[in-house]
matplotlib code that plots the C-alpha trace (Angstrom):
import matplotlib.pyplot as plt

x = [120.6, 119.0, 115.5, 116.5, 117.9, 114.6, 112.7, 115.3, 117.3, 119.6, 120.5, 124.1, 125.8, 126.8, 130.2, 131.0, 131.6, 128.0, 126.6, 128.4, 127.2, 123.6, 123.8, 125.2, 122.3, 119.8, 121.6, 121.7, 118.1, 117.1, 119.1, 117.4, 114.0, 114.7, 116.5, 115.3, 111.9, 110.4, 111.7, 110.3, 106.9, 106.9, 107.8, 105.0, 102.5, 103.6, 103.4, 99.8, 98.7, 100.1, 98.0, 94.9, 94.7, 94.2, 92.6, 95.5, 97.9, 96.2, 96.1, 99.8, 100.7, 98.8, 100.4, 103.9, 104.4, 103.0, 105.3, 108.3, 107.5, 106.9, 110.2, 112.2, 110.5, 111.7, 115.2, 115.3, 114.1, 116.8, 119.5, 118.4, 118.3, 121.9, 122.9, 121.7, 122.2, 118.5, 116.0, 113.2, 111.2, 110.8, 110.5, 106.9, 106.5, 108.7, 107.1, 103.6, 105.0, 106.5, 103.2, 101.2, 103.4, 103.1, 99.3, 99.1, 101.0, 98.9, 95.6, 97.2, 97.7, 94.0, 93.0, 95.1, 93.5, 90.0, 91.1, 92.4, 89.1, 87.1, 88.7, 88.5, 85.5, 85.1, 88.3, 86.6, 83.8, 83.5, 79.9, 79.4, 77.0, 78.7, 77.3, 76.8, 76.7, 80.3, 82.2, 79.6, 80.3, 84.1, 84.1, 82.2, 84.8, 87.6, 86.0, 85.4, 89.1, 90.3, 88.1, 89.0, 92.7, 92.3, 90.6, 93.2, 96.1, 94.4, 94.0, 97.8, 98.0, 95.1, 93.0, 89.6, 87.4, 84.2, 84.5, 85.3, 82.2, 80.0, 81.2, 80.4, 76.9, 76.2, 77.3, 75.8, 72.4, 73.8, 76.1, 73.2, 71.2, 74.2, 74.8, 71.2, 71.6, 74.7, 73.0, 70.1, 72.6, 74.3, 71.0, 70.0, 73.3, 72.3, 68.9, 70.5, 72.8, 70.0, 67.5, 70.1, 68.3, 71.5, 75.2, 78.4, 78.5, 74.7, 73.1, 70.3, 68.0, 65.7, 62.0, 62.5, 65.5, 67.6, 70.2, 71.1, 74.4, 76.6, 77.2, 80.9, 81.0, 78.6, 79.9, 78.4, 77.2, 76.8, 76.8, 79.2, 77.6, 79.3, 76.9, 77.2, 77.3, 78.1, 81.0, 81.2, 78.3, 78.2, 74.5, 73.5, 72.1, 68.9, 68.1, 68.2, 66.2, 63.3, 62.5, 61.8, 65.0, 65.0, 67.8, 68.2, 71.0, 68.5, 66.2, 65.8, 64.1, 63.7, 60.5, 60.3, 57.2, 56.4, 53.3, 52.4, 49.8, 48.1, 45.5, 41.9, 41.6, 43.6, 41.4, 40.5, 41.5, 44.9, 45.4, 44.5, 47.0, 49.7, 49.0, 49.2, 52.4, 54.1, 53.1, 54.5, 57.8, 58.2, 57.3, 59.8, 62.7, 65.1, 65.7, 62.1, 59.9, 57.1, 54.6, 53.9, 53.6, 51.0, 50.3, 46.8, 45.0, 44.5, 43.1, 40.8, 40.8, 39.4, 41.2, 43.7, 44.3, 47.0, 48.8, 50.5, 53.5, 54.9, 57.3, 60.1, 63.7, 65.2, 68.3, 69.4, 72.1, 71.1, 73.1, 71.5, 68.1, 68.6, 69.9, 66.9, 64.5, 66.3, 66.0, 62.2, 61.6, 63.3, 61.1, 58.0, 58.9, 59.2, 55.8, 54.2, 55.8, 54.8, 51.1, 51.1, 50.1, 49.7, 51.2, 50.3, 52.0, 50.1, 51.4, 50.1, 46.8, 46.5, 47.3, 44.6, 42.1, 43.1, 42.6, 39.1]
y = [-77.2, -79.8, -78.7, -75.0, -75.8, -77.5, -74.4, -71.9, -73.7, -70.7, -70.6, -69.9, -70.9, -67.7, -67.0, -65.4, -62.1, -62.4, -63.0, -60.0, -57.7, -59.0, -58.2, -54.7, -54.1, -55.0, -52.7, -49.8, -50.3, -50.3, -47.1, -45.4, -46.5, -45.4, -42.1, -41.0, -42.3, -42.2, -38.7, -37.5, -38.9, -37.4, -34.0, -34.3, -35.2, -32.1, -29.9, -31.2, -30.6, -27.0, -26.5, -27.9, -30.9, -33.3, -36.1, -36.3, -36.1, -38.9, -41.2, -40.6, -41.2, -44.5, -45.6, -44.9, -48.4, -50.1, -48.1, -49.0, -52.7, -52.8, -51.0, -53.4, -56.4, -55.0, -54.5, -58.1, -59.5, -57.4, -58.7, -62.3, -61.8, -60.6, -63.5, -66.2, -64.3, -64.7, -61.9, -62.8, -59.9, -61.7, -65.3, -66.4, -67.9, -65.5, -62.6, -63.7, -63.9, -60.4, -59.0, -60.8, -59.2, -55.7, -56.0, -57.2, -54.1, -51.8, -53.1, -53.1, -49.4, -48.9, -51.1, -49.0, -45.8, -47.3, -48.6, -45.1, -43.4, -46.2, -45.3, -41.6, -41.0, -37.4, -36.5, -37.6, -35.1, -31.4, -31.8, -31.0, -33.9, -37.3, -39.6, -43.1, -44.7, -43.6, -46.0, -48.7, -48.6, -48.1, -51.5, -53.1, -51.4, -53.2, -56.5, -55.7, -54.7, -57.9, -60.0, -58.0, -58.3, -62.1, -62.4, -60.1, -62.2, -65.4, -64.2, -64.0, -67.8, -68.7, -69.8, -71.1, -68.3, -69.5, -72.9, -71.2, -68.9, -71.8, -73.7, -70.7, -70.6, -74.2, -74.0, -70.5, -71.8, -74.2, -71.5, -69.1, -71.6, -72.1, -68.5, -67.1, -65.5, -63.7, -62.6, -61.3, -59.2, -58.0, -56.9, -55.4, -53.3, -52.2, -51.2, -49.2, -47.5, -46.7, -45.5, -43.6, -43.6, -42.8, -41.9, -42.6, -40.6, -40.5, -41.5, -44.1, -46.3, -49.1, -49.0, -51.7, -49.8, -53.0, -51.2, -47.6, -45.9, -44.1, -45.4, -46.2, -47.9, -49.5, -52.7, -55.0, -57.5, -55.5, -52.1, -51.2, -49.3, -47.8, -48.2, -46.5, -49.7, -52.6, -51.2, -51.9, -54.0, -55.6, -55.5, -57.5, -55.2, -57.3, -56.7, -53.0, -53.1, -55.1, -52.7, -49.0, -47.0, -43.6, -41.3, -39.2, -37.1, -35.5, -34.1, -30.4, -30.1, -32.2, -32.7, -32.2, -33.6, -33.6, -34.3, -32.5, -33.9, -31.1, -31.6, -30.9, -28.7, -26.0, -23.0, -23.1, -19.5, -20.2, -23.2, -21.1, -18.5, -21.2, -22.6, -19.2, -18.4, -21.6, -21.1, -17.6, -18.8, -21.4, -19.0, -16.3, -18.7, -18.2, -21.9, -23.1, -23.4, -20.8, -22.5, -25.6, -25.2, -27.2, -26.5, -27.9, -30.1, -33.3, -35.7, -35.4, -37.9, -38.1, -35.5, -34.5, -33.1, -34.1, -31.2, -31.8, -29.6, -30.2, -28.0, -28.3, -27.2, -25.9, -28.2, -31.7, -31.5, -33.5, -31.4, -28.1, -29.7, -30.9, -27.4, -25.7, -28.2, -27.8, -24.0, -24.2, -26.8, -24.5, -21.7, -23.9, -24.9, -21.2, -20.5, -23.3, -22.1, -18.5, -19.5, -22.1, -25.0, -28.3, -31.3, -34.9, -38.1, -40.5, -43.4, -41.7, -41.1, -44.8, -45.6, -43.3, -45.0, -48.5, -47.4, -46.1]
z = [186.9, 184.5, 185.5, 185.0, 181.6, 180.7, 181.7, 180.2, 177.5, 177.0, 180.7, 181.5, 184.7, 186.5, 187.8, 191.1, 189.4, 187.9, 191.3, 192.7, 189.9, 190.4, 194.1, 193.3, 190.8, 193.7, 196.1, 193.6, 192.8, 196.5, 197.0, 194.0, 195.3, 198.9, 198.3, 194.9, 193.9, 197.4, 198.0, 194.7, 195.5, 199.0, 197.5, 194.9, 197.7, 199.7, 196.5, 195.8, 199.4, 199.3, 196.2, 198.1, 195.8, 198.6, 196.6, 194.1, 197.1, 199.0, 195.9, 195.2, 198.9, 199.0, 195.7, 197.2, 198.6, 195.5, 193.3, 195.5, 195.5, 191.7, 191.1, 193.3, 191.5, 188.2, 189.7, 191.0, 187.7, 185.9, 188.2, 187.7, 183.9, 184.1, 186.4, 184.1, 180.9, 179.8, 179.5, 181.9, 180.5, 177.2, 178.1, 177.9, 181.4, 183.3, 181.3, 182.5, 186.1, 185.9, 184.4, 187.2, 189.8, 188.2, 187.9, 191.5, 192.8, 190.5, 192.0, 195.4, 195.0, 194.1, 197.0, 199.4, 198.2, 198.8, 202.2, 203.1, 202.2, 203.9, 207.2, 206.5, 204.2, 205.3, 203.3, 200.0, 200.2, 201.0, 202.3, 206.0, 206.4, 206.1, 203.4, 204.9, 201.5, 200.8, 203.2, 202.4, 198.6, 199.2, 201.0, 198.1, 195.7, 197.6, 197.0, 193.3, 192.9, 194.4, 192.1, 189.0, 189.9, 190.3, 186.9, 185.2, 186.5, 185.6, 182.0, 181.6, 182.3, 180.0, 182.9, 181.8, 183.2, 181.5, 183.2, 186.5, 186.2, 185.2, 188.3, 190.5, 188.9, 189.6, 193.3, 193.8, 194.9, 197.4, 198.8, 199.0, 201.2, 203.4, 204.0, 203.9, 207.3, 206.2, 203.0, 205.1, 207.0, 203.9, 202.2, 205.5, 205.3, 201.8, 203.1, 205.8, 203.3, 200.9, 203.5, 205.4, 208.7, 210.6, 210.0, 211.7, 214.9, 215.4, 218.7, 218.1, 220.1, 219.2, 220.1, 222.8, 224.3, 224.0, 221.9, 222.5, 221.7, 219.1, 215.6, 215.2, 211.9, 209.3, 207.6, 205.1, 207.7, 210.9, 212.5, 215.3, 218.1, 221.2, 224.1, 227.4, 229.6, 227.3, 225.3, 221.6, 220.2, 216.8, 215.8, 212.7, 210.0, 209.6, 213.3, 212.8, 209.5, 211.0, 214.0, 214.5, 215.1, 216.9, 215.6, 218.8, 217.2, 214.8, 217.5, 217.4, 220.8, 224.0, 225.9, 229.6, 231.4, 235.1, 237.2, 240.5, 242.9, 244.8, 247.6, 246.6, 249.8, 248.0, 246.9, 243.2, 242.8, 244.3, 242.0, 239.0, 240.0, 240.5, 237.0, 235.4, 237.3, 236.3, 232.6, 232.7, 234.3, 231.6, 228.8, 230.0, 230.2, 227.3, 226.7, 226.2, 223.1, 223.3, 221.0, 223.1, 226.9, 228.8, 232.5, 233.3, 235.7, 233.7, 236.3, 239.3, 242.1, 245.6, 247.6, 244.9, 241.5, 239.1, 237.4, 234.1, 233.3, 229.8, 227.8, 225.3, 225.4, 222.1, 222.2, 221.6, 224.3, 227.3, 229.7, 228.5, 228.7, 232.3, 233.3, 231.9, 233.5, 236.9, 236.8, 236.0, 238.7, 241.3, 240.1, 240.4, 244.0, 244.9, 243.4, 245.4, 248.6, 248.1, 247.5, 250.2, 248.0, 249.7, 247.7, 248.2, 247.1, 244.9, 247.1, 250.2, 248.6, 247.7, 251.3, 252.6, 250.3, 251.5, 255.2, 254.4]

ax = plt.figure().add_subplot(projection="3d")
ax.plot(x, y, z, "-o")
ax.set_aspect("equal")
plt.show()
């Protein structure tokens, strides 16, 4: 009690009736927050959604908890003020404490809004194509909000911010050397965000084929990739920046290439007819590109020709591409059987050469 009198000279020792009234104030405040304020906010959110004002509705919904916590803090401070018969809202130290709590919850609401849109960035834009910069800068915004909240609260307590910032400047170089690898990944993440080589949901592959999968998330330090065989892989951003990346999701067509090895004993005229028939079959298929079809003999060896068959399927869907290629291969086999073309295996040909 003596220490409390030193802190609050006008402090009055509460009676049991004062304690009871303070508890009643807290209970009434909780009931108002739970059944009045919360319901009003929920109805406002529903009203805004019905008016297609989704952004305002989402912001209000994310501020719901922060508003509730701030209100209950005010109720508790009010009950304590009644309990000790001293207004904690006007006393210098307690006033700063209450202001710090209120500012904390205000910034907490902003942080919750940014966190909500970080997880669901597509709700922040009406564009069909997702902007990879949006979740990236939303994460940066969360860090900025926390720093700004810390400085705002510190200003209430007359904290020496100039000295603090000077100390950060003096130790910044040493810290930079200690976390240079992490900084490289962060700047790599910024390069990924600015260059926009891929977006969340894209299927990518590195040139060396060591990494291939679907982009799940892009963070400041690393990119989360869902691979087919290794599960989720956290790839440092500097690794992706320093090597060629194939964005397989942005392909508009798929290449199909196959080689046939025919015996040189086949008649030239028959071979020309086969090449023409295969070219026509590929051209007439509804799923192939018509402007680039290659069906030619591209190599000549002893006792055999190599026939190059190359065409493109107008899709990025692997299943559709495989189905079109399968249909064309069946048609090619039928053409070869009808014209009695003799095929040879490259391995068999090499075996015949070694025997000779």
